[in-house]
C-alpha positions as CSV (number, residue, x, y, z in Angstrom):
1,M,-0.1,0.0,0.3
2,E,3.0,2.4,0.8
3,E,3.7,2.3,-3.1
4,L,0.5,2.9,-4.4
5,D,0.3,5.7,-1.4
6,A,3.2,7.2,-3.4
7,R,1.7,6.9,-6.5
8,W,-1.3,8.8,-5.6
9,G,0.2,11.7,-3.4
10,N,-0.6,10.6,0.1
11,Q,1.3,12.6,1.6
12,E,-0.5,13.7,4.6
13,R,0.1,11.6,7.5
14,G,-3.0,11.1,10.3
15,Q,-3.9,8.2,12.7
16,E,-3.6,4.9,11.1
17,I,-7.2,3.6,11.1
18,E,-8.8,0.0,9.7
19,V,-11.4,0.6,7.7
20,T,-14.3,-1.9,6.0
21,L,-15.3,-1.3,2.9
22,L,-18.2,-3.3,0.3
23,F,-17.8,-2.7,-3.0
24,S,-20.2,-3.2,-5.9
25,P,-19.5,-6.7,-8.2
26,R,-18.9,-4.5,-11.3
27,L,-15.7,-3.5,-9.8
28,R,-14.0,-6.5,-9.0
29,V,-11.0,-5.9,-11.4
30,R,-10.5,-2.5,-10.5
31,V,-10.8,-3.6,-6.5
32,E,-8.7,-6.7,-7.0
33,E,-5.9,-4.3,-8.7
34,T,-6.1,-1.8,-6.4
35,F,-5.8,-3.8,-3.0
36,G,-4.8,-6.8,-4.2
37,A,-6.7,-10.3,-4.9
38,E,-5.4,-11.7,-1.6
39,R,-7.1,-8.9,0.3
40,V,-10.7,-9.1,-1.3
41,E,-13.0,-11.2,0.2
42,M,-16.3,-12.0,-2.5
43,R,-19.4,-12.3,-0.9
44,E,-22.2,-15.0,-1.9
45,D,-24.0,-12.1,-4.1
46,G,-20.8,-11.1,-5.4
47,S,-20.1,-7.9,-3.8
48,L,-16.4,-7.7,-2.4
49,L,-15.4,-6.8,0.9
50,V,-11.9,-5.7,1.5
51,R,-10.2,-4.5,5.0
52,S,-7.6,-2.1,4.7
53,S,-5.6,0.5,7.2
54,Y,-5.1,4.1,6.3
55,P,-4.2,7.4,7.6
56,D,-7.3,9.2,8.7
57,N,-6.9,12.4,6.6
58,R,-8.5,13.8,3.3
59,W,-6.6,11.3,0.7
60,M,-8.5,8.9,2.4
61,Y,-11.6,10.4,2.2
62,G,-11.2,11.4,-1.3
63,M,-9.9,7.7,-2.5
64,I,-13.3,6.6,-1.2
65,L,-14.7,8.9,-2.4
66,G,-13.6,8.3,-5.6
67,Y,-15.5,5.0,-6.2
68,G,-18.7,6.8,-5.9
69,P,-21.8,4.7,-5.4
70,D,-20.2,1.7,-5.8
71,V,-18.7,1.4,-2.5
72,R,-19.9,1.4,1.3
73,V,-18.5,1.9,4.4
74,L,-19.3,-1.1,6.7
75,E,-16.7,0.2,9.2
76,P,-15.9,2.4,11.4
77,A,-19.0,4.5,11.5
78,A,-17.4,7.7,12.3
79,V,-15.5,7.4,8.6
80,A,-19.3,6.1,7.3
81,A,-21.0,9.0,8.3
82,K,-18.1,11.7,7.3
83,I,-18.4,10.4,3.9
84,R,-22.6,10.3,4.1
85,A,-21.9,14.5,5.3
86,M,-19.4,14.7,2.5
87,G,-21.7,13.4,-0.2
88,A,-24.5,15.5,1.2
89,Q,-21.9,18.8,0.7
90,I,-21.5,17.9,-3.0
91,A,-25.3,16.8,-3.7
92,A,-25.7,20.6,-2.4
93,I,-23.5,22.1,-4.3
94,Y,-25.5,20.9,-7.3
95,E,-28.6,21.6,-6.4
96,D,-27.6,25.5,-5.9
97,A,-26.5,25.6,-9.3
98,E,-30.1,24.0,-10.6
99,E,-31.1,26.5,-8.7
100,A,-29.1,29.4,-10.0
101,A,-29.5,27.8,-13.4
102,S,-33.7,27.4,-13.3
103,M,-33.9,31.1,-12.1
104,S,-31.5,32.1,-14.4
105,N,-33.5,30.6,-17.5
106,A,-36.6,31.8,-16.1
107,A,-35.3,35.6,-16.1
108,A,-34.0,35.1,-19.5
109,Q,-37.4,33.8,-20.5
110,R,-39.3,37.1,-19.1
111,T,-36.8,39.2,-21.0
112,N,-37.6,37.4,-24.0
113,S,-41.3,37.5,-23.8
């Protein structure tokens, strides 16, 4: 994992924590290449369970978010809660953008009328 951290730019340090991640079956090749096939537990439903340790820092959260809706943090609960909060913040950015675009379009239509 140190080689992977170096390639991905994980220079920030934090307290090391173990995370348990559940991945969608469609990411099998990517997950096996990233974490190593020996660290991937295949579940009956085809999902992939991975336990790995990382420094508790922005890089780790970015790495997890990079898998989008194809990963779920099972443990620890604090990491899952932070990912959920970050996802909500991301969604809010786009809700605000949609609202602004809608208002802009309505104003343009009134001007053209």
